[in-house]
C-alpha positions in Angstrom: 214.0 -60.8 -47.4 211.6 -62.3 -44.7 211.1 -65.6 -43.0 207.6 -66.9 -43.5 206.0 -69.7 -41.5 203.3 -71.5 -43.5 200.8 -73.4 -41.4 199.0 -76.0 -43.5 201.8 -75.9 -46.1 200.4 -78.8 -48.1 197.1 -77.1 -48.9 196.2 -76.3 -52.5 196.3 -72.5 -52.0 199.4 -72.8 -49.9 201.2 -74.8 -52.6 200.5 -72.1 -55.1 201.7 -69.4 -52.7 204.9 -71.3 -52.0 205.7 -71.3 -55.7 205.1 -67.6 -55.9 207.1 -66.8 -52.8 210.1 -68.7 -54.3 209.7 -67.1 -57.7 208.9 -63.5 -56.8 210.7 -62.9 -53.5 213.9 -63.7 -51.7 211.9 -65.0 -48.6 212.9 -68.0 -46.7 209.9 -70.4 -46.1 209.2 -72.8 -43.2 206.6 -75.4 -44.2 204.7 -76.5 -41.1 202.4 -79.5 -41.5 201.2 -82.6 -39.6 203.1 -85.0 -41.9 206.3 -83.5 -43.0 207.1 -86.5 -45.3 204.5 -85.1 -47.7 206.7 -82.2 -48.6 210.1 -83.5 -47.6 211.3 -83.3 -51.2 210.6 -79.6 -51.2 213.4 -78.8 -48.7 216.1 -76.5 -50.1 218.4 -73.7 -49.2 215.3 -71.4 -48.8 212.8 -74.0 -47.7 212.6 -75.8 -44.3 210.0 -78.5 -43.8 208.9 -79.3 -40.2 206.3 -81.4 -38.6 203.8 -79.6 -36.3 200.3 -79.4 -35.0 198.6 -76.0 -35.5 196.3 -76.8 -32.5 199.3 -76.5 -30.2 200.5 -73.0 -29.5 203.8 -74.2 -28.1 204.7 -75.9 -31.4 203.9 -72.8 -33.4 205.8 -70.6 -30.9 208.8 -72.8 -31.1 208.9 -72.6 -34.9 208.5 -68.8 -34.7 211.4 -68.5 -32.3 213.7 -71.1 -33.9 213.4 -69.8 -37.5 213.1 -66.0 -36.6 209.7 -65.7 -38.3 208.5 -62.4 -39.6 205.0 -63.4 -40.8 202.7 -66.3 -40.1 200.5 -67.4 -43.1 197.8 -69.8 -41.9 196.0 -71.9 -44.6 194.3 -74.5 -42.5 191.2 -76.8 -42.6 189.7 -78.3 -39.5 189.0 -76.9 -36.1 189.2 -73.3 -37.1 188.3 -71.8 -33.7 191.1 -73.8 -32.0 193.5 -72.9 -34.7 192.8 -69.2 -34.2 193.1 -69.4 -30.5 196.5 -71.2 -30.6 197.9 -69.0 -33.4 197.0 -65.9 -31.4 198.5 -67.4 -28.2 201.7 -68.3 -30.0 202.1 -65.0 -31.7 201.4 -63.0 -28.5 204.0 -65.0 -26.5 206.6 -64.4 -29.2 205.6 -60.8 -29.8 205.0 -61.5 -33.5 202.4 -59.3 -35.1 201.9 -60.2 -38.8 199.3 -62.9 -39.6 197.7 -63.8 -42.9 194.7 -66.0 -42.4 192.5 -67.7 -45.0 188.9 -67.7 -43.9 185.7 -68.1 -46.0 183.2 -66.0 -47.8 180.0 -65.7 -45.9 181.4 -65.2 -42.4 179.8 -61.8 -42.2 176.6 -62.6 -44.0 178.0 -60.4 -46.7 177.1 -62.4 -49.8 174.0 -60.9 -51.4 171.2 -62.2 -53.5 170.5 -65.7 -54.7 174.2 -66.6 -54.6 174.3 -65.6 -50.9 171.3 -67.9 -50.2 172.9 -70.7 -52.1 176.3 -70.2 -50.4 174.7 -70.2 -46.9 172.9 -73.5 -47.7 176.1 -75.1 -49.0 178.3 -73.9 -46.2 175.8 -74.0 -43.3 177.8 -76.4 -41.2 181.1 -75.0 -42.4 180.7 -71.3 -41.6 180.2 -71.1 -37.8 183.8 -72.1 -36.8 185.2 -69.7 -39.4 183.0 -66.9 -38.0 184.3 -67.5 -34.5 187.9 -67.7 -35.7 187.5 -64.4 -37.5 186.0 -62.7 -34.4 188.9 -63.9 -32.3 191.5 -62.7 -34.7 189.9 -59.3 -35.3 189.7 -58.8 -31.5 193.4 -59.5 -31.1 196.2 -56.9 -31.3 197.8 -58.7 -34.3 198.4 -57.0 -37.7 196.1 -59.6 -39.3 195.1 -59.8 -43.0 192.0 -62.0 -43.2 191.2 -63.3 -46.7 187.7 -64.4 -47.6 188.0 -66.0 -51.0 185.1 -66.8 -53.3 184.6 -70.4 -54.5 187.9 -71.7 -55.6 189.1 -72.9 -59.1 192.4 -74.3 -60.3 192.6 -71.9 -63.3 196.1 -70.8 -64.1 195.4 -67.1 -63.8 195.9 -64.2 -61.5 192.7 -62.1 -61.7 191.0 -60.7 -58.7 189.3 -57.8 -57.0 188.7 -57.1 -53.4 185.8 -56.1 -51.2 186.2 -54.7 -47.7 184.3 -55.5 -44.5 180.9 -54.0 -44.6 180.7 -54.2 -48.4 178.6 -56.7 -50.3 180.7 -59.6 -51.6 181.2 -59.5 -55.4 181.4 -62.4 -57.8 181.2 -66.2 -57.2 184.6 -67.6 -57.9 188.4 -67.0 -57.9 191.4 -69.0 -58.7 193.7 -70.4 -56.0 196.6 -68.8 -57.8 194.9 -65.4 -57.4 194.5 -65.9 -53.7 198.1 -67.1 -53.5 199.3 -63.9 -55.3 197.4 -61.7 -52.9 199.0 -63.6 -50.0 202.4 -62.8 -51.3 201.5 -59.2 -51.9 200.0 -58.8 -48.4 203.1 -60.4 -46.8 205.2 -57.6 -48.2 203.0 -54.7 -47.5 201.3 -53.0 -44.5 198.6 -51.7 -46.8 196.2 -54.4 -45.8 197.1 -54.8 -42.1 194.1 -55.2 -39.8 191.8 -55.6 -42.8 189.3 -58.4 -43.5 189.1 -58.7 -47.3 186.9 -60.5 -49.7 188.6 -61.8 -52.9 186.9 -62.7 -56.2 187.4 -62.8 -59.9 185.7 -59.8 -61.6 182.6 -60.4 -63.7 181.8 -63.8 -62.2 178.4 -62.7 -60.7 175.7 -65.3 -60.8 173.4 -67.4 -58.7 176.3 -69.9 -58.1 179.8 -70.5 -59.4 180.0 -71.5 -63.1 181.4 -74.9 -62.3 178.5 -75.9 -60.0 
């Protein structure tokens, strides 16, 4: 059993992960989000819902200390560079090592071919903050697991393959449930520590995702 702090707990991938954590593990979860009222009805014996700002290291650190957190899972949207800086600061001051961080495909210019060209056009303003965040995390001493998912679907399936840093990204899409499943797996294993991983559904190669 572990205590998991989920930053951005109302996000679509995070909500899927929360269901899997509760179903497949004995972990206790702390949902950390700007407006705690959004998930107040989720509070239970194993779920604590708190209000917090992930751009403030002291608030993250307070949650880590108060709830005896073993792993931070960050699933955030917004000022990614600031998030990364503050998460690292909070984890260093509390001497916590394990971080799972959702990034984006394309941060390493790893997406090949026409799909890569299309992806870069679509995400041209979106990628730079993610690139900086990933650089900050990989330069830290944390036992990070960075996840770079393909374009996301809401399919009710768990079907994924991984690519490592330095390898061409495969496929064009992956379900949020698949990403969530990998989050749960990585939380309970050191196999992927200090790895930066691409995640996609097999056999979805193409010039763009099928739903675009």
